[in-house]
C-alpha positions as CSV (number, residue, x, y, z in Angstrom):
1,M,9.5,-21.2,7.5
2,R,10.0,-18.8,10.5
3,I,9.1,-15.3,9.3
4,A,9.0,-12.0,11.1
5,Q,6.8,-9.2,9.7
6,V,7.8,-5.7,11.0
7,A,5.0,-3.2,10.5
8,P,5.0,0.6,10.9
9,L,3.4,1.7,14.1
10,F,1.3,4.6,12.7
11,E,-1.8,2.3,12.2
12,S,-2.8,-1.0,13.7
13,V,-2.6,-4.2,11.7
14,P,-5.1,-4.3,10.1
15,P,-5.8,-0.5,10.1
16,R,-9.0,0.7,11.7
17,L,-9.5,3.3,8.9
18,Y,-6.9,4.6,6.3
19,G,-3.7,2.7,6.1
20,G,-2.5,1.0,3.0
21,T,0.9,-0.4,4.2
22,E,-0.7,-1.9,7.3
23,R,-3.4,-3.5,5.2
24,I,-0.8,-5.2,3.1
25,V,1.2,-6.3,6.1
26,F,-2.0,-7.8,7.6
27,T,-2.9,-9.6,4.3
28,L,0.5,-11.1,3.9
29,T,0.8,-12.1,7.5
30,E,-2.6,-13.9,7.5
31,E,-1.9,-15.7,4.2
32,L,1.5,-16.9,5.5
33,V,-0.1,-18.3,8.6
34,R,-2.8,-19.9,6.5
35,H,0.0,-21.6,4.5
36,G,1.4,-23.1,7.7
37,H,4.4,-20.8,8.3
38,D,5.5,-19.7,11.7
39,V,4.9,-15.9,11.6
40,T,5.7,-13.3,14.2
41,L,4.2,-9.8,13.7
42,F,5.8,-6.7,15.3
43,A,3.1,-4.1,15.4
44,S,1.0,-1.9,17.8
45,A,-0.7,-3.7,20.6
46,D,-4.2,-3.0,19.2
47,S,-3.4,-5.1,16.2
48,V,-5.4,-8.3,15.5
49,T,-3.7,-11.4,13.9
50,R,-3.5,-15.1,13.9
51,A,0.3,-14.8,14.0
52,R,2.3,-14.3,17.2
53,L,2.0,-10.6,18.0
54,V,5.0,-8.7,19.6
55,P,3.4,-5.4,20.7
56,C,5.7,-2.4,20.2
57,C,3.5,0.4,21.5
58,D,0.1,0.5,23.3
59,R,-1.9,1.9,20.4
60,A,-1.5,2.8,16.8
61,I,0.4,6.1,16.8
62,R,-2.2,8.1,14.8
63,L,-4.9,7.2,17.3
64,D,-2.8,7.9,20.4
65,A,-2.8,11.6,21.4
66,R,-0.1,10.9,24.0
67,C,2.5,10.0,21.4
68,Q,5.0,12.8,20.7
69,D,7.8,10.9,19.0
70,D,7.2,8.1,16.6
71,V,11.0,7.7,15.9
72,A,11.5,6.6,19.5
73,L,8.8,4.0,19.3
74,H,10.1,2.7,15.9
75,G,13.6,2.6,17.4
76,L,12.4,0.4,20.2
77,E,10.5,-1.8,17.7
78,I,13.7,-2.4,15.7
79,E,15.6,-3.3,18.9
80,R,13.0,-5.9,19.8
81,V,13.4,-7.5,16.4
82,D,17.2,-7.5,16.9
83,Q,16.8,-9.3,20.2
84,M,14.8,-12.1,18.6
85,L,16.8,-12.6,15.4
86,D,17.7,-16.2,16.3
87,E,14.0,-17.1,16.1
88,F,13.6,-16.3,12.4
89,D,14.7,-17.6,9.1
90,V,14.0,-14.2,7.5
91,V,12.8,-10.8,8.7
92,H,10.6,-8.7,6.4
93,Y,10.7,-5.0,7.2
94,H,8.0,-2.6,6.1
95,T,9.3,0.3,8.1
96,S,10.8,2.6,5.4
97,L,14.5,3.1,6.2
98,V,14.6,3.4,10.0
99,H,15.9,-0.2,10.4
100,Y,18.7,0.0,7.8
101,P,21.7,0.1,10.2
102,S,20.3,-2.9,12.1
103,A,19.5,-4.7,8.9
104,R,23.1,-4.2,7.7
105,R,24.5,-5.6,11.0
106,A,22.1,-8.6,10.9
107,L,23.2,-9.5,7.4
108,K,26.8,-9.4,8.4
109,R,26.0,-11.8,11.2
110,G,24.2,-14.2,8.7
111,Y,20.6,-13.2,9.4
112,A,18.4,-12.9,6.3
113,N,16.2,-9.9,5.8
114,V,14.4,-8.0,3.1
115,T,12.7,-4.6,3.0
116,T,9.6,-3.6,1.0
117,L,9.6,0.1,0.3
118,H,6.0,1.4,0.3
119,G,6.6,5.1,-0.2
120,R,7.7,7.5,-2.8
121,L,11.4,7.4,-3.7
122,D,11.8,10.8,-5.5
123,L,12.9,12.6,-2.4
124,P,16.5,14.1,-2.5
125,E,17.6,12.7,0.8
126,L,17.1,9.1,-0.2
127,A,19.8,8.8,-2.7
128,A,22.5,9.0,-0.1
129,V,20.9,6.3,2.0
130,F,20.7,3.8,-0.8
131,K,24.3,4.6,-1.7
132,E,25.4,3.9,1.8
133,F,23.4,0.6,2.2
134,P,23.7,-1.1,-1.2
135,E,23.7,-4.6,0.4
136,I,20.2,-4.4,1.9
137,P,17.8,-6.5,-0.2
138,I,14.8,-4.3,-1.3
139,V,11.5,-5.0,-3.0
140,S,9.6,-2.4,-5.0
141,I,5.8,-2.4,-5.2
142,S,5.8,-1.2,-8.8
143,N,8.4,-0.8,-11.5
144,A,7.5,2.9,-11.7
145,Q,8.5,3.3,-8.0
146,R,12.1,2.4,-9.0
147,K,12.6,5.1,-11.5
148,P,14.2,7.7,-9.2
149,M,16.7,5.1,-8.0
150,V,18.2,3.9,-11.3
151,G,21.2,1.6,-10.6
152,T,19.9,0.5,-7.2
153,S,20.2,-3.3,-6.7
154,W,16.5,-4.4,-6.6
155,T,15.5,-7.9,-5.5
156,A,12.1,-8.0,-7.0
157,T,8.9,-6.1,-7.8
158,V,5.9,-7.5,-5.9
159,Y,2.5,-6.0,-6.7
160,H,0.1,-5.7,-3.8
161,G,-2.6,-8.3,-3.3
162,L,-5.8,-8.5,-1.3
163,M,-8.1,-11.2,-0.1
164,P,-10.9,-11.6,-2.7
165,D,-13.6,-12.4,-0.1
166,M,-13.1,-8.9,1.5
167,F,-14.9,-7.4,-1.5
168,Q,-18.3,-8.2,-3.0
169,F,-18.5,-8.1,-6.7
170,Q,-21.3,-5.7,-7.9
171,P,-22.3,-6.6,-11.5
172,S,-24.4,-3.4,-12.0
173,E,-22.9,0.1,-12.2
174,G,-24.0,2.6,-9.6
175,E,-25.3,6.2,-10.0
176,Y,-22.3,8.0,-8.7
177,F,-18.5,8.4,-9.1
178,A,-16.3,7.6,-6.1
179,F,-13.2,9.3,-4.8
180,L,-11.3,7.4,-2.0
181,G,-8.0,8.6,-0.5
182,R,-6.6,11.6,1.2
183,F,-7.5,15.3,0.7
184,S,-4.0,16.4,-0.2
185,P,-2.5,18.3,-3.2
186,E,-1.2,15.2,-4.9
187,K,-4.4,13.3,-4.8
188,R,-6.3,16.0,-6.6
189,A,-9.8,15.6,-5.4
190,D,-10.5,18.9,-7.2
191,R,-10.1,17.1,-10.5
192,A,-12.6,14.5,-9.4
193,I,-15.1,17.2,-8.5
194,E,-14.6,18.9,-11.9
195,I,-15.2,15.7,-13.8
196,A,-18.3,14.9,-11.9
197,R,-19.7,18.4,-12.3
198,T,-19.0,18.5,-16.0
199,L,-20.9,15.2,-16.5
200,A,-23.6,16.0,-14.0
201,V,-23.0,12.8,-12.1
202,P,-23.1,12.7,-8.3
203,L,-19.7,12.3,-6.6
204,K,-19.1,10.7,-3.2
205,L,-15.8,11.5,-1.5
206,A,-14.4,9.3,1.3
207,A,-11.2,10.9,2.5
208,K,-8.8,11.2,5.3
209,I,-7.6,14.7,6.2
210,D,-4.1,14.7,7.8
211,T,-3.2,17.5,10.1
212,H,-0.7,18.9,7.6
213,D,-3.3,18.9,4.9
214,Y,-6.1,20.6,6.9
215,E,-5.4,24.1,5.5
216,Y,-5.3,22.7,2.0
217,Y,-8.7,21.1,2.6
218,K,-10.2,24.2,4.1
219,S,-8.9,26.5,1.3
220,Q,-9.0,24.3,-1.8
221,I,-11.5,21.5,-1.3
222,E,-14.2,22.5,1.2
223,P,-15.3,25.6,-0.9
224,L,-16.0,23.2,-3.8
225,L,-18.3,21.0,-1.8
226,D,-21.2,23.4,-2.3
227,S,-23.6,21.2,-4.2
228,S,-26.1,18.5,-3.2
229,S,-24.5,16.3,-5.9
230,L,-21.2,16.2,-3.9
231,E,-21.2,14.2,-0.7
232,F,-18.2,14.1,1.6
233,V,-18.7,10.9,3.7
234,G,-15.5,11.3,5.8
235,E,-12.9,8.7,6.4
236,I,-14.2,5.1,6.0
237,G,-12.9,1.8,7.3
238,E,-12.2,-1.4,5.6
239,H,-15.7,-2.9,6.2
240,E,-17.3,0.1,4.4
241,K,-15.1,0.0,1.3
242,S,-16.9,-2.8,-0.5
243,A,-20.3,-1.1,-0.6
244,F,-18.8,2.4,-1.2
245,L,-16.7,1.3,-4.2
246,G,-19.0,-1.5,-5.5
247,H,-22.0,0.7,-5.9
248,A,-20.0,3.4,-7.8
249,R,-20.1,3.9,-11.5
250,A,-16.4,4.3,-11.5
251,L,-13.5,5.2,-9.2
252,L,-11.9,8.5,-10.1
253,F,-8.1,8.4,-9.4
254,P,-6.9,11.8,-10.7
255,I,-3.5,11.8,-9.0
256,D,-0.8,14.4,-9.6
257,W,2.3,12.6,-8.2
258,P,4.3,9.4,-8.7
259,E,2.0,7.1,-6.8
260,P,4.1,4.0,-5.9
261,F,1.1,1.7,-6.2
262,G,-2.4,3.0,-5.4
263,L,-4.1,0.3,-3.4
264,V,-7.6,1.8,-3.9
265,M,-7.4,1.0,-7.6
266,I,-7.3,-2.8,-7.0
267,E,-9.9,-2.4,-4.2
268,A,-12.2,-0.9,-6.8
269,L,-11.4,-3.7,-9.4
270,A,-12.2,-6.3,-6.7
271,C,-15.7,-4.9,-6.6
272,G,-16.0,-4.8,-10.4
273,T,-15.7,-1.0,-10.5
274,P,-13.6,0.4,-13.3
275,V,-11.0,3.2,-12.7
276,V,-10.4,6.5,-14.4
277,A,-6.8,7.3,-13.5
278,F,-4.3,9.9,-14.6
279,R,-1.0,8.6,-16.0
280,N,1.3,9.0,-13.1
281,G,3.4,6.5,-11.1
282,S,2.2,3.0,-11.2
283,V,-1.1,3.7,-12.8
284,S,-0.2,2.1,-16.2
285,E,1.0,-1.0,-14.5
286,V,-2.2,-1.5,-12.4
287,I,-4.9,-0.4,-14.9
288,H,-5.3,-2.2,-18.3
289,D,-6.4,0.8,-20.4
290,A,-9.8,0.3,-22.0
291,V,-10.2,-3.0,-20.1
292,T,-10.3,-2.3,-16.4
293,G,-10.5,1.4,-16.7
294,F,-9.0,4.3,-18.7
295,V,-5.6,5.9,-18.3
296,V,-5.7,9.5,-19.2
297,D,-3.2,12.4,-19.5
298,D,-5.3,15.5,-18.8
299,M,-8.8,16.7,-17.8
300,V,-10.1,16.5,-21.3
301,G,-9.2,12.9,-21.4
302,G,-10.5,12.3,-17.9
303,I,-13.9,13.7,-18.7
304,A,-14.2,11.7,-21.9
305,A,-13.1,8.5,-20.2
306,A,-15.6,9.0,-17.3
307,R,-18.3,9.4,-19.8
308,M,-17.5,6.0,-21.3
309,V,-17.0,3.8,-18.3
310,D,-20.3,2.1,-18.7
311,Q,-18.8,0.4,-21.8
312,L,-16.4,-1.6,-19.7
313,D,-17.1,-5.1,-18.4
314,R,-17.3,-5.1,-14.6
315,A,-16.9,-8.9,-14.5
316,R,-13.6,-8.5,-16.4
317,C,-12.5,-5.9,-13.8
318,R,-13.1,-8.5,-11.0
319,S,-11.4,-11.4,-12.9
320,E,-8.3,-9.2,-13.6
321,F,-8.2,-8.4,-9.9
322,E,-8.3,-12.2,-9.0
323,R,-5.7,-13.0,-11.6
324,R,-3.2,-10.2,-10.9
325,F,-3.8,-8.8,-7.4
326,S,-4.9,-11.6,-5.1
327,A,-3.4,-12.2,-1.7
328,A,-2.4,-15.7,-2.7
329,R,-0.3,-14.4,-5.7
330,M,1.4,-11.7,-3.6
331,T,2.2,-14.2,-0.8
332,Q,3.8,-16.7,-3.3
333,D,5.9,-13.9,-4.8
334,Y,7.2,-13.0,-1.3
335,L,7.9,-16.6,-0.4
336,N,10.0,-16.8,-3.6
337,V,11.9,-13.7,-2.5
338,Y,12.5,-15.1,1.0
339,R,13.9,-18.4,-0.3
340,R,16.1,-16.6,-2.8
341,I,17.6,-14.3,-0.1
342,I,18.1,-17.1,2.4
343,N,19.8,-19.2,-0.3
344,Q,22.0,-16.3,-1.4
345,L,23.1,-15.6,2.1
346,A,23.8,-19.3,2.8
347,N,25.9,-19.6,-0.3
348,S,27.9,-16.4,0.3
349,S,31.5,-17.3,1.1
350,E,31.9,-14.0,2.9
351,R,29.2,-14.8,5.4
352,A,29.4,-18.6,5.5
353,G,29.8,-19.9,9.0
354,V,29.3,-16.6,10.7
355,R,26.4,-17.7,12.8
356,A,27.9,-21.1,13.5
357,A,31.1,-19.4,14.8
């Protein structure tokens, strides 16, 4: 199958540091190539892939101080995809909604495409967009992600997957709790700090600080990092995650927002590390309560759960990751989606013969 993957340009594929969507695009692209498919990746020029790379900007936007307008670069990226549509059986967009007008016109001309929505959908502006473009095939990354858009015509839910050999299983629990994510109000690193302090367990925090979150970090998080038992290790890359998560007693995931998926949860499970997570967004779909972690509703429950994580089987955490969240499973799910969309488009009497004409 001839497949185009269209990545956001904010991070390279794979990302150098933080970047969940780009990590998934990389994993899917490489697995499709491994399965023998003809894959073209639209991404920043500093991306690394076995697929054919169509560079759409010189560097990942976040690492390029010269970039002042990401919309312009993404617009050019979508135009390059449009110019090459004849080369693909299906185009898979990961670029939020910027491509929707082009995707609509491509469908009318008989070109198959699908969009995976990676972000939150509870923003008021989005309802009008989905109402305007009901024909665009869309994939959710959790069932919880769909809730704000009841009535939208979804094609499938495909959970994220990762390559098992990226993460080393650690059978023995470590001496510290881990927090991995962003320092932002919705990620609630302050809750992780309170849990660790209450239980007198060291906490290591690996976090990205976005520009718009810097004041939050300075005012709300930095003052809490006043103990030798709390270590802020900065933003870490993919090659550092296995050791950071694998040697932890548990991952603390105390979110306060409708997380669409939460990739770090399955990264922890891949290392054998259980997760203590607050019941928001996709958490209950990813974590099997009392098996691969604990799903809690408040700080009292979070503290109690973190105290009990040593009762969980780390080998079971790893086996559940391999069963439910492998790259192979994710890739097969997407191949099923591609084939279904291609067949539906081919069988549509409205569009039949459009490209041939």
